[in-house]
C-alpha positions in Angstrom: 168.8 155.4 262.1 170.7 153.5 259.1 173.6 151.5 259.9 176.1 150.3 257.1 178.4 151.6 254.7 177.1 154.7 252.5 179.2 155.3 249.1 181.0 158.5 248.9 179.1 160.7 246.2 182.6 160.7 244.1 182.3 156.8 244.2 179.0 156.9 243.2 179.7 159.3 240.2 182.4 156.9 239.1 180.4 154.0 239.1 177.6 155.7 237.2 180.0 157.2 234.5 179.6 154.5 232.1 175.6 155.2 232.0 176.1 158.9 230.9 179.0 159.1 228.7 179.1 157.2 225.7 181.6 154.4 224.7 183.7 155.6 221.7 183.6 152.2 220.1 179.7 152.2 219.6 179.7 155.3 217.7 181.4 154.0 214.6 179.8 152.1 211.7 180.7 148.3 211.4 182.6 147.3 208.2 180.4 144.9 206.2 180.9 141.0 206.8 183.7 139.3 205.0 186.3 141.9 205.0 184.5 143.5 202.0 185.7 147.5 202.0 182.6 149.3 200.6 184.5 151.8 198.8 186.9 149.4 196.9 183.6 147.1 195.9 181.8 150.1 194.5 185.0 151.4 192.7 185.7 147.8 191.3 182.1 147.0 190.2 180.7 150.5 189.2 184.0 152.6 188.7 185.4 154.3 185.7 187.7 151.1 185.0 184.9 148.3 185.6 183.5 146.1 182.9 180.0 147.5 183.9 179.7 150.8 181.4 176.0 151.0 181.8 176.2 150.9 185.6 178.2 153.8 186.1 177.0 156.1 189.0 176.1 159.4 187.8 175.5 163.0 189.6 172.2 163.2 191.1 171.7 159.5 191.1 169.4 158.1 193.9 170.3 154.4 194.9 167.8 152.6 197.1 167.9 149.4 198.6 164.9 147.4 200.0 164.3 144.6 202.4 161.2 143.0 201.9 159.3 142.1 204.9 155.3 141.1 205.6 153.1 144.0 206.0 151.9 142.4 209.4 153.7 140.3 211.6 151.9 137.1 211.4 150.7 137.3 207.8 147.2 137.9 208.7 145.7 140.0 206.0 148.8 139.9 203.8 148.2 139.1 200.1 150.7 137.6 197.9 148.9 138.4 194.9 149.0 142.2 195.6 152.1 144.2 194.0 153.7 145.9 196.9 155.8 148.5 194.4 153.4 150.6 192.2 154.2 152.8 189.5 153.6 156.6 189.8 155.5 157.7 186.7 158.4 156.6 184.5 161.1 157.6 187.2 158.9 157.0 190.5 157.5 154.3 192.2 155.6 154.0 195.5 156.0 151.3 198.0 152.7 150.3 200.0 152.3 149.3 203.6 148.6 149.3 204.8 145.1 148.7 203.0 145.9 147.7 199.5 142.7 149.1 198.0 143.8 152.3 199.8 147.3 152.4 198.6 146.5 151.4 195.1 143.5 153.9 194.7 145.5 156.9 196.1 148.6 156.1 194.2 146.8 155.9 190.8 145.5 159.4 191.7 148.8 160.7 192.4 150.2 158.9 189.1 147.3 160.8 187.0 148.3 164.0 188.7 152.0 163.6 187.6 151.0 162.9 184.1 148.7 165.7 184.1 151.4 168.0 185.3 153.9 166.7 182.7 151.2 167.5 179.8 150.6 171.0 181.0 154.2 171.9 182.1 156.3 170.1 179.3 158.6 168.9 182.2 158.9 166.1 184.3 157.3 166.4 187.9 159.9 166.7 190.6 159.8 163.7 193.3 159.3 166.7 196.0 156.4 167.9 194.1 154.6 164.6 193.7 155.3 163.8 197.2 153.8 166.9 198.5 150.8 166.4 196.2 150.3 163.1 197.7 150.7 164.5 201.2 148.2 167.4 201.0 145.5 165.0 199.3 146.0 162.4 202.1 145.8 165.2 204.6 142.4 166.3 203.7 141.1 162.7 204.3 143.2 162.5 207.5 140.3 161.6 210.1 138.6 159.1 207.5 140.0 156.0 208.7 142.4 155.5 205.5 145.0 152.6 205.8 148.0 154.6 203.5 
């Protein structure tokens, strides 16, 4: 026989409500530090009235930002001499994380395929097509221990 206070089922549900319902304030994006409004910043520096005429955003432009970190947590095996960004074509690059030799080798293979495609078809290969080719080639070697 148990002795003591047993909470009401309703009290139990009310006490656990914060565990199942999201807090509205956590579902919003935070504004960048220093009170910078991103829309105003972009309009001021890259808008139609900015001084940077050659840096105008155009339709279809993809803008990327990278944060560089060591490939391994304690820098073991990390080489400072290896280029981590490899050219695939005039408009494409590949970033590497894994075995440098494997990444460089397979990126060169994809770059050659892209160059051949452009010579044959007389048009630039799309990023999606190059990515699909890369994926298909690596899939055939999936159990061989590649570090790509």
